[in-house]
N, C-alpha and C positions, 0 to 999 in steps of 0.2 A: 617551636618546641626545643627545649634545652635539656641536654643529657650530660651528666658528669663524665668527663673523659680522663680523669686522673688515674684510673686503673689501667689504662692502655699504655703499654710500653713497647717500644720498638715498632710502632705502627705508622711511622712517618710516611712511608710509601703508600700505605692504604689511605691515609688522610689526603695525600696529593691526588691520588686517583679519584677519590670521592669528590674532591673539590672541582675536578675537571670533567666529571661525567655529566651527561645531559639526557639521561634516560628518563622516560616517564614513570618507570617502575621504582625509581629511587628518589627520595626527597632531596631537593637541593641542600648542599652541606657546606659548612665552613667551620673552622676551628679557631678558638680565641682563648687567650690567657687572661684571666682576671684574678688579681691578688695571688699570683703564683699557682692558680688552679686552672686546669685545662677544662674548657667547656666546648661541647659540640652543639652547634646550632643547625636546626633543620627548618627550612622555610615551608610552612603549612598554610600560608595566606591563600584565601580563595578555596580552601578545602574543608571538608568535615570528616570527623572520625567515622570509620567504616562501621564501628559498633553502633553509633547513633543512627547512621543511615539505615542499618538493618532493623534496629529496634522500632523505627518509625514506620517502616513498611514491610517488614518481614522478608525472609529470603525467598525469592522466586527465581524464575529462569534467568532473568536479566542479571541479577546479582551473581549467580554462579558463573555465567558466561564472562562477566567482568573479572571475576576472580581467576578463572582459568587463563584468560588472556594476560592478566597481570603476572601470574606465576611463570608462564612461558617467557614473557618479556624479561622478567627478573633473572631467570636462569641465563638467558642470552647475554644480559648486561654483565652479570657476574663473570661469565667466561671472557667477554670482550675486555673487561678492565682488570682481569686477573684478581678478582675479589673472592673472599671466602664466603660461601652461602651461609655458613653457621654464624656469621656476623650480623645477619639480617634479623630484625625484630618483627616477628610475625603475629603478635598478639593483636586481636581485633581493635582494641582501643588505641593502638599505635599505627594502624593502617589508616591512610587518608584517601578520601574520595574527592576527585575533582569533578564537580557536577557539570561544569561547562564542557570539559573534554571527555567526560564519562570514563575516567581512568583511575586506577588505584596506584598508590605509592607507599613505599615502606622506608623505614630508617635503617641504614647500614651503620653499625656502631663498631669502629675500629677496636680490635682486641677482644670483642665479644666472642664467646664460644658456646653456642647452644645448637645442638643438632637440628639442622633444617627440616629433615623429614619428620622428626618428632613434633616439632612446632606445627608443621603442616597437618599432621594427624589430629592434633588438638584443635586446630582451626576448623578442620572438616567436621569434627564432632560438634563444635559450637554452632556451625552452620546448620547441621541437621536438627539440632535442638530448636533453632529459631526459624525453621522452614515454614513457609506459608502453606498450610495443609489444605487450603481451599484451591490452591494451584496444583492440580494433580501432576502435570508434566514437570512443574518446578520441583516438587518433592522427589520425583523419580530421578531428576537430573542431579539434585543434591546427594541422593543416596548413591547414585553411580559414581559421583565424584568422591564420596566418602570411601567407597569400596576400593577404588583405584589407589588412593593415597595410603590406604591401610596395608597395601601389599608390602611384604618384607623386602622385595627386590624393586621397590618403586624407583622409577627414573622419569625425568621430564618427558622422554619419548612416549611413555605410556599415556601421559596426559595429552600430548600432541595428537596421538592416534585417536584418543577418545574425542577430542575436539573436532577432528576431521570427520569422524563418523557422524557426530551430531549435526555438523553442518550439512553433510550429504543427506542425512535423513530429513532435515528441515527443508532442503531444496527439493527433494523428492516429494515431500508432503505438499509444498507449494505448487509444484507441477501438477500433482494429482488434483489438488483443489481447483486450479484453473481449468483443468480438463473436465472435471465434473460440472463446474459452472457453465462452461461452453456447451456441453452436451445438454444440460438442463434448458438453456436458452433455445437450442435447436429443437428439442422435443416440444417445447412450449409453442414454438412457431408452427411446427408440423401438426400437433394435436389440437391446438386451439388458436388458429390464426384469426382471432377476433377482430384485430385492428384492420387487417387486410380485407376481411369480409365486409366490414363497415364501409371502407372506401369503395369497394367494388359494388356493393348494393346501392350506395348513393349514386354512383355513376350510372348504374343500370336504371335506377328510378328516374333520373333526369332524362335519360335517353327515351324511356317509355313515354314519359309525359310529352316530350317533343314530338314523337311519332303520332301519339293520339291527337295532338293539336293540329298537326299537318293533315291528318285524315279528316278531322272536323271541318277544316278550311276547304278541303277538296269537296266534301259533301255539300257544303254551303254553295260553292261555285256551281256544282252540278244542278242543284235545286233551282238556283237563280236562273240558270240557262233554260231549264225546262219551263219555268214560269214565264220567261220572256218569249218562248217559241210561239204560243197562241197569238200573242200580240203581233208578232212579226207576220204570221200568216194572214191575220185580219187586215193588216195594212196593205199587204201584197194584193189580197182579194179586192179590197176597196179601190186600190189603184187601178186594177184591171177593169173593174166595173165602170169606173169613171172614164177610162179610155174607150170602152165600148160605147158608152153614151155619147162621148165626144165624137167618136167615129160615125155613129148613126146620125147625129145632128148634121155633121159635115155632108154626108151623102144626101140627106133630105134637102139641104140648102142648095146643093149643086143641081139636083133634079128640078127644083123650082126655078132656078135661074135658066136652065136649058129649056124648060117647058114654057 
């Protein structure tokens, strides 16, 4: 991006500061003389216009968060390098978004004098007009941002407090969400332990089958023993009878021999 710098006078210190700064909130800058005309060059490679970014996807929570982080970083950078905030160009078509780093950058033009807060109010109004109204929380965030920058006594600290509160609310919301999900899981296990019941019933069923099988085996053994008992007694009786016959035979034989 090239901007005419011929109107800037006595801004050599500002030009040096901008050439040496490395903040993500300001576009890389260098000054060059061409045909006795001063030109300011801003490196926008790898970036897209914030206006195009918003027009393609509307303003939601993420865009507002990026803008808040950008403004706070911009103020910090201006103080660090002793630069005038009124020299920053805050119009949406001159703000650039680095999609890889997810950061916004602006051009600081040496010699420019345009009230920073006034520019910020116009930018907030433009954001509100382009808000994604399907994103309820995003619209509320844009409106809160708009109200803050419209304050007559607006200072960066107001935006910093606003960002801190939003972060705390988001963290609290995430904690509540995790707590609710944990309780839901616990209640599901207590009220409907279906999986546990299935495992238990399957184990019980196997155990019952095993016990029934063992009982059947025992009954078979008992019946078999009872069936075998008459045979045993018959064999014993037959053996006794044979012994008696054998004994009688021996006695008769002895008597014949002696007689």
